[in-house]
C-alpha positions as CSV (number, residue, x, y, z in Angstrom):
1,X,11.0,15.9,-29.1
2,X,7.2,16.3,-28.8
3,X,6.0,16.5,-25.2
4,X,3.8,13.5,-24.2
5,X,1.1,14.2,-21.6
6,X,0.2,11.5,-19.2
7,X,-2.9,11.5,-16.9
8,X,-2.0,9.6,-13.8
9,X,-4.2,8.8,-10.8
10,X,-3.6,7.3,-7.4
11,X,-6.2,7.6,-4.6
12,X,-4.4,5.9,-1.7
13,X,-1.2,6.6,0.1
14,X,0.5,3.3,-1.0
15,X,-0.7,3.9,-4.6
16,X,0.8,7.4,-4.5
17,X,4.1,5.9,-3.5
18,X,4.0,3.4,-6.3
19,X,2.9,6.0,-8.8
20,X,5.7,8.4,-7.9
21,X,8.3,5.7,-8.2
22,X,7.0,4.9,-11.7
23,X,6.9,8.5,-12.7
24,X,10.6,8.9,-11.6
25,X,11.5,5.8,-13.7
26,X,9.6,7.2,-16.7
27,X,11.4,10.5,-16.5
28,X,14.8,8.8,-16.3
29,X,14.1,6.8,-19.5
30,X,12.6,9.6,-21.6
31,X,12.6,13.4,-21.7
32,X,9.6,15.4,-22.7
33,X,7.0,13.8,-20.4
34,X,4.4,15.9,-18.6
35,X,2.2,14.4,-15.8
36,X,-1.1,15.6,-14.5
37,X,-3.9,14.1,-12.4
38,X,-4.9,12.8,-9.0
39,X,-2.5,12.1,-6.2
40,X,-0.9,13.2,-3.1
41,X,2.5,14.1,-1.5
42,X,4.7,11.6,-3.3
43,X,3.4,12.5,-6.8
44,X,3.6,16.2,-6.1
45,X,7.3,15.7,-5.1
46,X,7.9,14.2,-8.5
47,X,6.5,17.3,-10.2
48,X,3.1,15.9,-11.1
49,X,0.5,18.6,-11.5
50,X,-2.1,17.2,-9.0
51,X,-5.5,18.8,-9.2
52,X,-7.0,16.9,-6.3
53,X,-6.1,14.5,-3.5
54,X,-8.4,11.7,-2.4
55,X,-6.0,9.9,-0.1
56,X,-7.6,11.4,3.0
57,X,-10.9,9.8,2.0
58,X,-9.4,6.3,1.4
59,X,-11.3,3.6,3.2
60,X,-12.2,-0.1,3.0
61,X,-15.3,-2.1,3.6
62,X,-18.9,-1.8,2.3
63,X,-20.6,0.7,4.6
64,X,-17.6,3.0,5.2
65,X,-17.0,4.1,1.6
66,X,-20.6,5.3,1.3
67,X,-20.0,8.4,3.4
68,X,-17.4,9.5,0.8
69,X,-19.4,8.6,-2.2
70,X,-20.5,12.2,-3.0
71,X,-16.9,13.4,-2.9
72,X,-15.8,10.5,-5.1
73,X,-18.6,11.2,-7.6
74,X,-17.7,14.9,-7.7
75,X,-14.0,14.1,-8.3
76,X,-14.9,11.5,-10.9
77,X,-16.9,14.2,-12.8
78,X,-14.0,16.7,-12.4
79,X,-11.5,14.1,-13.7
80,X,-13.7,13.3,-16.8
81,X,-14.0,17.0,-17.5
82,X,-10.2,17.4,-17.1
83,X,-9.7,14.5,-19.6
84,X,-12.2,16.0,-22.0
85,X,-10.8,19.6,-22.0
86,X,-7.1,18.7,-22.1
87,X,-5.1,16.7,-24.6
88,X,-3.5,13.6,-23.2
89,X,-1.6,10.7,-24.7
90,X,-2.0,8.1,-22.1
91,X,-4.1,7.3,-19.0
92,X,-2.4,5.5,-16.1
93,X,-4.1,4.5,-12.8
94,X,-2.8,2.8,-9.7
95,X,-4.9,0.4,-7.6
96,X,-8.3,1.8,-6.3
97,X,-10.5,-0.1,-8.6
98,X,-13.9,1.3,-7.4
99,X,-12.9,4.8,-8.5
100,X,-10.5,3.9,-11.3
101,X,-12.4,1.4,-13.4
102,X,-15.2,3.9,-14.4
103,X,-12.5,6.6,-15.0
104,X,-10.5,4.2,-17.1
105,X,-13.6,3.3,-19.2
106,X,-14.1,7.0,-19.9
107,X,-10.4,7.5,-20.8
108,X,-10.7,4.6,-23.2
109,X,-13.8,6.1,-24.8
110,X,-11.7,9.2,-25.5
111,X,-9.3,7.1,-27.4
112,X,-6.5,7.0,-24.8
113,X,-4.3,3.9,-24.1
114,X,-5.2,2.7,-20.6
115,X,-2.5,1.3,-18.3
116,X,-3.4,-0.3,-15.0
117,X,-0.7,-0.5,-12.3
118,X,-1.6,-2.8,-9.4
119,X,-4.7,-4.2,-11.1
120,X,-8.2,-4.8,-9.8
121,X,-8.1,-7.8,-7.4
122,X,-10.3,-10.0,-9.5
123,X,-7.4,-12.4,-9.4
124,X,-7.7,-12.7,-5.6
125,X,-11.4,-12.8,-4.8
126,X,-13.2,-12.0,-8.0
127,X,-14.3,-14.0,-11.0
128,X,-12.9,-14.8,-14.5
129,X,-15.8,-12.8,-15.9
130,X,-14.8,-9.7,-13.9
131,X,-11.2,-10.2,-14.8
132,X,-12.1,-10.4,-18.5
133,X,-13.7,-7.0,-18.3
134,X,-10.5,-5.6,-16.9
135,X,-8.5,-7.4,-19.5
136,X,-10.6,-5.9,-22.3
137,X,-10.4,-2.4,-20.9
138,X,-6.6,-2.2,-20.4
139,X,-4.0,-1.8,-23.1
140,X,-1.4,-2.8,-20.5
141,X,-1.6,-4.3,-17.0
142,X,1.6,-3.9,-14.9
143,X,1.3,-6.8,-12.5
144,X,3.2,-6.8,-9.2
145,X,2.5,-10.4,-8.2
146,X,3.1,-13.7,-10.2
147,X,-0.5,-14.8,-9.5
148,X,-1.9,-11.6,-10.8
149,X,0.1,-11.8,-14.0
150,X,-0.9,-15.4,-14.6
151,X,-4.6,-14.7,-14.0
152,X,-4.8,-11.8,-16.5
153,X,-2.6,-13.4,-19.1
154,X,-4.8,-16.4,-19.1
155,X,-7.8,-14.1,-19.9
156,X,-6.0,-12.5,-22.8
157,X,-4.7,-9.3,-21.2
158,X,-1.4,-7.7,-22.1
159,X,0.2,-8.1,-18.7
160,X,3.8,-7.7,-17.8
161,X,5.4,-8.9,-14.6
162,X,9.0,-7.8,-13.9
163,X,9.1,-8.4,-10.1
164,X,7.6,-6.5,-7.2
165,X,8.6,-2.8,-7.3
166,X,8.8,-2.6,-3.6
167,X,11.8,-4.8,-3.6
168,X,13.6,-1.8,-5.3
169,X,11.8,0.9,-3.4
170,X,12.1,-0.4,0.2
171,X,15.6,0.5,1.4
172,X,17.4,2.7,3.9
173,X,21.0,3.7,4.6
174,X,20.2,4.5,8.2
175,X,21.8,2.0,10.5
176,X,19.7,0.8,13.5
177,X,22.3,2.1,15.9
178,X,22.3,5.6,14.3
179,X,18.5,5.6,14.3
180,X,18.4,5.0,18.0
181,X,21.0,7.6,18.7
182,X,19.1,10.2,16.6
183,X,15.9,9.7,18.5
184,X,17.5,9.1,21.9
185,X,16.2,5.6,22.2
186,X,17.7,3.0,24.5
187,X,20.0,0.3,23.2
188,X,19.0,-1.9,26.1
189,X,15.3,-2.2,25.5
190,X,13.5,-3.8,22.5
191,X,12.1,-1.2,20.1
192,X,8.5,-1.6,18.8
193,X,7.5,0.5,15.8
194,X,3.8,1.2,15.6
195,X,2.2,1.8,12.2
196,X,-1.5,2.4,12.7
197,X,-2.2,3.0,9.0
198,X,-2.9,5.8,6.6
199,X,-6.7,5.7,6.4
200,X,-8.9,7.7,8.8
201,X,-10.8,4.6,9.8
202,X,-7.6,2.8,10.6
203,X,-6.5,5.6,12.9
204,X,-9.9,5.8,14.5
205,X,-10.0,2.0,15.2
206,X,-6.4,1.1,15.9
207,X,-4.8,4.2,17.5
208,X,-6.6,3.9,20.8
209,X,-5.7,0.2,21.0
210,X,-2.0,0.9,20.3
211,X,-2.0,3.7,22.9
212,X,-3.5,1.4,25.6
213,X,-1.1,-1.4,24.6
214,X,2.0,0.8,25.2
215,X,0.7,1.5,28.7
216,X,0.6,-2.2,29.5
217,X,4.3,-2.4,28.7
218,X,5.2,-0.3,31.8
219,X,8.5,0.5,30.3
220,X,9.7,-3.0,29.4
221,X,9.7,-2.1,25.8
222,X,10.0,1.3,24.0
223,X,7.7,2.4,21.2
224,X,7.7,4.9,18.3
225,X,4.6,5.9,16.3
226,X,5.3,6.2,12.5
227,X,3.1,8.5,10.4
228,X,2.3,7.4,6.8
229,X,1.5,11.0,5.7
230,X,1.3,14.6,6.9
231,X,-2.4,14.0,7.7
232,X,-1.5,11.0,9.8
233,X,1.3,12.9,11.6
234,X,-1.2,15.5,12.7
235,X,-3.5,12.8,14.2
236,X,-0.6,10.9,15.9
237,X,0.8,14.0,17.5
238,X,-2.2,14.0,19.9
239,X,-0.7,10.9,21.5
240,X,1.5,11.8,24.5
241,X,4.8,10.2,25.6
242,X,5.4,8.3,22.4
243,X,7.8,9.8,19.7
244,X,6.0,10.4,16.4
245,X,8.2,10.0,13.3
246,X,7.5,11.2,9.8
247,X,9.3,10.4,6.5
248,X,11.4,7.8,8.4
249,X,9.3,4.8,7.6
250,X,12.0,2.4,6.4
251,X,14.6,3.6,8.9
252,X,12.1,2.9,11.7
253,X,11.2,-0.5,10.2
254,X,14.8,-1.5,10.0
255,X,15.7,-0.3,13.5
256,X,12.8,-2.0,15.2
257,X,13.0,-5.3,16.8
258,X,9.3,-5.9,15.9
259,X,6.5,-3.9,14.2
260,X,2.8,-3.8,15.0
261,X,0.8,-2.4,12.1
262,X,-2.4,-2.3,10.2
263,X,-2.7,-4.8,7.4
264,X,-1.7,-3.5,4.0
265,X,1.4,-2.6,2.0
266,X,3.3,-2.1,5.3
267,X,3.4,-5.8,5.9
268,X,5.2,-6.5,2.7
269,X,7.6,-3.6,3.2
270,X,8.5,-5.1,6.6
271,X,9.0,-8.5,5.0
272,X,11.3,-7.1,2.4
273,X,13.4,-5.4,5.1
274,X,13.4,-8.6,7.2
275,X,11.8,-7.1,10.3
276,X,9.2,-9.3,12.1
277,X,5.7,-7.8,12.1
278,X,2.3,-8.4,13.6
279,X,-0.6,-7.2,11.4
280,X,-4.0,-6.2,12.8
281,X,-7.2,-4.8,11.5
282,X,-10.6,-3.9,13.0
283,X,-13.8,-3.0,11.3
284,X,-16.9,-1.7,13.0
285,X,-18.8,-4.9,14.0
286,X,-21.8,-4.5,11.6
287,X,-19.5,-3.7,8.6
288,X,-17.4,-6.8,9.4
289,X,-20.5,-9.0,9.6
290,X,-21.8,-7.6,6.3
291,X,-18.6,-8.2,4.5
292,X,-18.4,-11.7,5.8
293,X,-22.0,-12.4,4.7
294,X,-21.7,-10.9,1.3
295,X,-18.3,-12.3,0.3
296,X,-18.5,-15.6,2.2
297,X,-15.9,-18.1,1.0
298,X,-14.3,-15.4,-1.2
299,X,-12.8,-13.7,1.8
300,X,-9.1,-14.6,1.8
301,X,-8.0,-16.9,4.6
302,X,-5.1,-14.5,5.3
303,X,-5.2,-10.7,5.2
304,X,-1.5,-9.8,5.6
305,X,0.3,-9.8,2.2
306,X,3.2,-12.1,3.2
307,X,0.8,-14.7,4.4
308,X,-1.5,-14.3,1.3
309,X,1.5,-14.7,-1.0
310,X,2.9,-17.8,0.6
311,X,-0.4,-19.4,1.5
312,X,0.6,-19.9,5.1
313,X,0.9,-17.9,8.4
314,X,4.6,-16.9,8.2
315,X,3.8,-13.8,10.4
316,X,1.2,-13.2,13.1
317,X,-2.0,-11.5,12.1
318,X,-5.2,-10.7,14.0
319,X,-8.4,-9.5,12.4
320,X,-11.4,-8.2,14.4
321,X,-11.5,-10.7,17.3
322,X,-8.5,-10.5,19.5
323,X,-7.7,-6.9,18.3
324,X,-7.7,-5.4,21.8
325,X,-4.9,-4.0,23.9
326,X,-4.4,-6.9,26.4
327,X,-4.5,-9.6,23.7
328,X,-2.3,-7.7,21.3
329,X,0.3,-6.9,24.0
330,X,0.3,-10.6,25.0
331,X,0.9,-11.6,21.3
332,X,3.6,-9.0,21.0
333,X,5.5,-10.4,24.0
334,X,5.0,-14.0,22.8
335,X,6.5,-13.2,19.5
336,X,9.2,-10.7,20.4
337,X,10.8,-12.8,23.1
338,X,10.6,-16.2,21.3
339,X,14.0,-16.3,19.5
340,X,13.1,-19.4,17.5
341,X,9.9,-17.8,16.2
342,X,11.7,-14.6,15.3
343,X,14.4,-16.5,13.4
344,X,11.7,-18.4,11.5
345,X,9.8,-15.2,10.5
346,X,13.1,-13.7,9.3
347,X,14.0,-16.8,7.3
348,X,10.5,-16.9,5.6
349,X,10.7,-13.2,4.9
350,X,14.1,-13.7,3.2
351,X,12.7,-16.4,1.0
352,X,9.7,-14.2,0.0
353,X,12.1,-11.3,-0.9
354,X,14.1,-13.6,-3.1
355,X,10.9,-14.7,-4.9
356,X,9.7,-11.2,-5.6
357,X,13.0,-9.4,-6.3
358,X,14.5,-8.9,-9.7
359,X,16.8,-6.5,-11.5
360,X,15.6,-3.1,-13.0
361,X,11.9,-3.7,-12.1
362,X,10.9,0.0,-12.3
363,X,12.9,0.6,-15.4
364,X,11.3,-2.4,-17.2
365,X,7.8,-1.3,-16.1
366,X,8.5,2.2,-17.4
367,X,9.8,0.7,-20.7
368,X,6.5,-1.2,-21.1
369,X,4.5,2.1,-20.6
370,X,6.7,4.0,-23.0
371,X,6.1,1.5,-25.8
372,X,2.4,2.7,-25.8
373,X,3.6,6.2,-26.5
374,X,5.6,5.4,-29.6
């Protein structure tokens, strides 16, 4: 069987996880696949030949990404050269539209089929005109939300939706009791798992607040800090008196009585595991003002994925205002010790999981990709 060469690109930690899971599914369905491109720890673990890692430069906002623009442009030029000098049979990118759309256009100009996994969020806060450009560029969009699939199908895109892949990925065999024993955690105190995020700006903005919040507890609750990557682990280890965990994300989520985290993929992962979570995010003041002015009504009402997907506040979230240690610790206690509220969150999370789950999601996504290689 002729070896098929796939260029794959993921520039964020969550995208790296999704990309690696898809690579694993592709290799299970077909031999003779070789993967090259841009990624991080998860893709490397799947045997992908990664020539650069951009996850440490991942950021959100309008002002913040500008400091990384020269590095992104250099990497974009390197990636185009890599595509030009090597033979590939398919281009596959995950999320990260600011970087991936121009790279996908270049791959398309080289005659490669283009697959977009976790598509540009024109379907959330963009326009049909912007969505149509994505639809025309992509030979296949692997949608992970029903609304995403409906939006792009309406614009004529070849989109498939087989369920949300995290509903297959998010699982652990570690029982909460075993987790607590392993880390010498008390069974008598509530356990709060802190996930300050994977981006540098998230760690810079949230870690000091999380650290101060644990001090306000005065031992009433116990905390663990969970690192999203090796880079994050190095940053978190500077925090004293709080255990820092790495490569135990789902075990920590399941064992926790409640999670406090940055907004992002983590909120949906927690929902799929059924653990109550409070999501927070904080931008530098000027950046937040600028985003609000430029996007206006297009800024989604909710920022945490479970709330966005259901259109209601099924879990607490705080953005910008109220993201300080006293307010956050007050919210933590108001949520954690309200049994009725906790039951409602868990009930809503179960309903969301049932909506997003399906059978053989990753295998079906892999099958859709492989059809382009025939």
